[in-house]
N, C-alpha and C positions, 0 to 999 in steps of 0.2 A: 504494500500500500504506500503510495506517495501522496503528498498533500496536493490537492487541486490548486492549480495556479490561476484559474479563471477568476478575476476580480469580481465578476458578477455574482459569484457564489461564495462570498466570505461568511455568510450565515449558513448554519447547518442545523438540520433537524435529525436527530438520531432515534431510530426505533429501539425498542426494548432489547431485541436480539443483539444489535450492535453494542448496546451498553453492557450486556452480559459478556460478550466477547472481550470488550475492553477492560471492564472493571471486576469481573468475576473470574473469567477463564484466562486472563492475561494472554490472549491469543497474540502470537508474534505479528500477525497481519494487522492487528489493531494498534500496535505500539506507535506507528507514525501518527495515527489519529490522536492518541493520548498526548503525544509530544506537541502536536499542532494546537490542541486545546490548551495545554499548560502554557505554551508560549504565546497564546492569544492570536495565533495566525488564523484561527477560525472562531466565529462567535456561535456557540451552541445555544440555540433558543429552545425553550420547552415551556410546558404549561403544568399547572398543578395536577390535572388529570393524568399527565404523562408520568409525573413523579408517583402518584398514587398507584398507577399500573405497575411501575417498577417495584414499589414496595410489596405489592400483592404477589408478583412473580417471584420475588426473592423468598417467599414463604412456600412456594410449590414443593411438594414432596420429591419431585425429580431434581430440583435445584439445590435443596438443602445439603444432600450428600456431596455434591460437587463443590459447593461453597466450603464445606468442611475439608475436602481434599485440597483445595487451593488456599486454605487457611484465610478465608475472607468472610467477614461478617456483613450482615445486611446493613448495619450501622455504617460500616466503612464505605459500602457501595453508595448508600444514600448521601453520605458526606461528600463523596466525589460529585454526585449530582448537584447537591446544594452549593458546593464551592465553585463549580465550573459552569453550570447552566445559568443562562439569563432567563428568568421567568417572565413570560409575557402573557397577555390575556388570551383566553381560549379563542381560537379563530372561528369565524363563521363557516358554515358548510360551503365547501368548494363546489365548483360547477361539474366536478367529476366525482363519481362514487366508486369506492372500492368494494369488491365483493366480500371482503372480510371487514365487518363493522369495527372490529378492534383496531384496525389500521387507519380508519378514516381520520382520526384526530391528527395523525402525523401528516397525512396528505393535506388536510385543511390548513394546518399551520404552515407547511412548506409553500402552499399556493398563496396564502395570505401575505407571506413575507418574501416570496420569490426566492426561496432558499434551495440549497442543495439538500436532498433527502437521502440519507443513508439507511438502507434496509436490506435484510436478507430474505424478506418475506416475498414469495412468488406473487402473491396477490397485489403487492405494491410494484414489484419489478416489472410485471407485465404491462403496467400503465405508463411506462417511461415515455412513450411517444405522445400520448395525450397530455401528460404533465409537462412535457417540454414546450408544447404550444402555450402553456400557461406560465412560462419562464421558471419552471422547476426542473432541475437536473436530478434524476434518480439513479443511484448507483448502489451496488452491493458492497463496494469498497471505495475509498477515496483514490482516484486515479490521477 
């Protein structure tokens, strides 16, 4: 993963799976993202419902053993969110609809702020052409 050099996409919306890769699993592919966020080369924007979803996911029975394996606590992950994300108001419904309602809030925010949207969710990734017409770049990794 390398940091996107397109100045039109200095804001980024991160879906929950990307956050898990970066802050729970310490995926090597997510390390450049973590560095870009820490160095303020990207502005991560998020909403309270996104934080609430992350907090909920961190309690999932499939996630808890992995957090234990990586020696990461939910409090640590949420502290990363709180320390690095810029909270903004929940965005209005975008003109495009995701087939997975759980992903709609990420799309709505990215459209509202014309942001880069990082997601590994196929329901989001398959919308990349439609979202590009709305000034949103969708990627599974920062390229």
